[in-house]
N, C-alpha and C positions, 0 to 999 in steps of 0.2 A: 745746286739744286734744293737741295734739303734746305735750307736755311730760308731761301725764297718762298718754297711750297708751305713750310711750317709758318711763316708769317702770313700770307695769303690766307690759310685754312681756318686761320681765327675769324676771317670774313667780318672784320671791324678795321675800316680804313680810316686813316686822315687823309683829307684830301683837300691840296692847296694851288687858290687860284679863285678865278672870277667867277661871279653869279650875275647875270645881267637878264634884261627883260626881252623877249621877242615878240613882234609885231609880223604877223602872216597873214596873207592874201587867202581867199576862198579857193579850193582846186581848181586850177585853171587858170584864176586870174590876173592880169598884170596890173601891175601898180597902180598904174595910169588910170585904170579901168574899174580900180577896186572903190566901192562905195561904204565896205566898213571892213575891218580887219581885226583878226582873231589876237588873242594877246595870251602868251605863255613864258615858263620861266626859261632861261637862257645862259647861255655862257658854258665853256667847255666844262670845266671843274665841276660847276654846279648840276650840268646833265650827268657826269660820271658818277657822282654821289648820289644824284636822285634815283639813277640805273641800277646802282647795287641796290639801293633800298626797295626798290618794286621788285627785284629779284629774291629778297629776301635775306641780304646782307646790312650790314649796319656801316655809315658813315657819316663822319662830320667834316663839315668845310672850315678852312680858313681862309678870310679874304676881308675886305672892307667894302662897305656898301655906300653909297651917300645917304647923309641924313635927312631925308626926305620922301615923299609919298612912293617913289621907284622903289628906295631901298628897303623901305617898309613892306612893298609887294614881294620884293627879292626875297625877305626874312619869313613872309609868311607861307610863302610857296615852298620853301625850302622844308619849312615844319610839315605843311600838308605833305610831302612826298616821305617825310620820317627824318630828313637829314637834322644831323647835330647842327645847333647854331651858335654854340657856346663862344664858338672864337669867330663869329663874324661880329663885325667892328664898325659901327658908323662913321663916319669924316663926314666933318662940315664943310663950309667955304665954297667954294666952286666949284668944287669937284662932284663928277655927275658919275652916276650908274652907265656901263656901256649899256648901247640899245641898238637890236638889230632888225632890219626890216627886207623880208625876204618874199619871195614869190614861191605859193604853192604849185610848181611848176617844173620841169625838167627843159624843155626845150624853151630855151630864152629866158631861162632863169636869171633872176637878178638878184642881187643879195647885198645889202648896205648895211655897215656895221660903224657905228658913230663911238669911237674911244678916244677924242680928245678931253684933257684932263679926267681920264678916267679915275673913278673911286678906288677901284683894287688894286693901281700902280702904288696907292701910298700905304700899303699893308710894309708894315716894318717890323725891324727887330725884335722891337717890345710884344707886337702879336705873334710871333712864331716860339717867343720865349714865355708866352703866358699857356702854351700847348702842353699837356700831360701825355706824353706819346708812347710812354709806358703803359697806356690805356689801350693803346690800338697795334695791330699786327702788322701792316702794311703802311707806307707813305705814296699817296699817288699824286702826280702833279702834269699838269698840260704846258708846252711850251709857250704859250703866251705869257705867261707868269713871270718870264724872264724878259721880256721887250723893253722896261723901262725900271728904273730907280725910284722909290728905296726897295719896290717889290721882288728886283733881282737877286740883290743881296740877301734880302730878309729870305727866300726861298733856298739860295746856298745854303744860309746859315740852318734854315730848316731843316735840310737834308744832314749837315753834320750834327745835329741835335737827334734826328732819329737813328742815324747810325750807332751814336753813341750807347743807345739803351737797345739795339741788334734788330732794328727795323729793316727791312728792304726797301729800296728805292723804287719805282714802277713810273716809268717816264714816257707820255705821248708826245713825240715831237710836233704837232701840231703847230707847224710854221704859217703865220700871217704876215706877210709882206706889210699890212699897211699899219702894224702895232711899231715896227721896227725904226731905228735911224736910219741904218743904211744894212743891206746884206751881208757887208763885211762882219758888221758887228754881230749879227744873226748868227752867222755861220760859227766865228769865235763861241758866243756865249751857247749856243746850244750844244757846240761839241762837247765843251767843258760839261754839261749837263749828263750828255749821253754818258760820258765816261766816267760819271760819279753812278750811276745807275746800274741797278741789278737787271732789270727786265725793262727794255725800250721796245715802243711801238711806233712805227710809223709807216708810211707811204711810200711808193718809188720814188716820186721827188722831193719828199723830203730827205730820204737819205742821199741822193742824189746831190740835192742843194748843201749837205755836209761834207761830200766827197768832193765836189767842185764839177760835177757833172752828172745827169742823172744815167749815163751810160755806167757811171761806177758805184750807183748806190748800191747794188746788190753786194758787189765786194765789200763796201763800206760797212752792210749790215754783218756780214760773212764775219769781218775783222773784228768789230766789236765784241761780238760772241767769243771770239777767240781770245781777246785780250782782256778786255773787263767786264764784259754783263755775262750773264748767264744765261738768258733768254732774249733775243732778239725777232722780233716780230716783223717781217716787211711783206707789207701790203699792196695788192697790186692791181685795186679795183675788180672788173668783171674777171678777170684773170686767178684771183684766188689770192692767197698767200703765201711764204716761204717763210718756214720758221728754223731758226739756228740755235741748238739748245745743246752745248758738248760739243759733240763728234756726230750728233745727230741732225739730219736735215729733212723737217718735215713739211710736206707740200699739202694744202688742202684748196677746195673750191668755194663755191658761193652759193648761196639759196637763191635763186631767180626770181623775182618778181618785178611788176609794173611797178616804177618808180614813181611817186607822186611829187619829188623834190630830192635833190643831193644832199641835203643839210641834216646833220645828228646821225650819220654813220660812225664815225669812227669812235663819239662818245659812247654810244649803246654798244660796240664791238667791245670796247675796253671794260664798261660794265658786264657784259656779258661771259666774257672771258674767265675776269677774276673769280666772278662768284663761281663759276664752273670749277675752277680749279679750287676753289674753297669746299665746294663741295665732293672733292675726291677726284674729276673726272682726269682722265690723262690730258697731257697737252695739246694733243692731238684734236680731242672729243672736246674740249674747253675752245678751242679756237674754232670749232665749226659752232659751236654755240654762239660765243661772240660775232661770228658770219650771219647766224641767222638774226639774231636781234637787231643788227645793222640793216638787215631787210628790213626787216618789220618797220623799223623806224622809219627809212626813206621812203615807205609805202602809206604812211599815213601823216596827216598836217603837225605841224610843232616839231618842236626837239622834243624837250623834257616829258611833254604830255602824250609824244607817241610812240617814247620808251615802252616796251614790252613788260609785262609785271609776268610773274610767275605761270599763271594759266595760260595766259596769252602766247608764250615762247612755248609751255609744253604742246599747246593744241595746234600752233602753227609746226612745230616739227614733226608730229603726229601727221597731220593732213599731208604735206608738203612731198611731193616726191623723191626728194632728196638735194644733197648738194651737189655741183657739178663734180666732174672729176677734175683735180688739179693736174 
């Protein structure tokens, strides 16, 4: 536990994975009824990095973006949030940035993500070799980075390079079926990534997927904490989370809000949790902080734009009647 926390407390993270562009409707508007849409930064890893910076931490992203106006937009937005872009490399040809179009509503919510020929999947061994891992305290990535080559092998290489200089690995399972060639490949690769990680964060469906059934997910999370990982966070939506750390089992609730849409919660949870640990909070309190960040994000339009900054989070946690009982 000490090595993991020592790395996180540097509050300076190298984040591996995609940056994308999000298009989203006004609150309550279905896509077919929209006359205008809003635009914002998206992509799991970019969201996590932006969320960390908004909460006072430091983060740099390692990825590829398309060598066009969309790629330029993503780089510009990363810089706007304070995310380091030294390791964000444009790629030409027919590769394009991922794009998400989603509705700002819960009932009937639809989310369409375009990932064909995705630029971020072109991140390769040279990209991760260029990173000065010694500048950072921990490496964070999300499961979508493993869905295709050469990004998959490059990220495992980044794991090895980070571990060689003592960086802990923090892994958000983030299973998105549409990105993978088959569930069998995804199960094998994501399980390998989990086994190589010091901290694993996922929901009940994701752990269940790796275990071969949702009813086996909790046991899978516990087994990973007993075998290879230092901390495993098993999220259960409105039922809160169970966290395994050594011989401890920590149960936490959620901060109920009127959700505007379901997207962005996991990325903001990660940003809130790791920056809470970086500030010296207990694991229990940092998880509740992550949960508060998730609640804020689902109650506002967009993903990266909806994530809390420090003042917003402080005010929310002060004004809210408190998290539910676990």
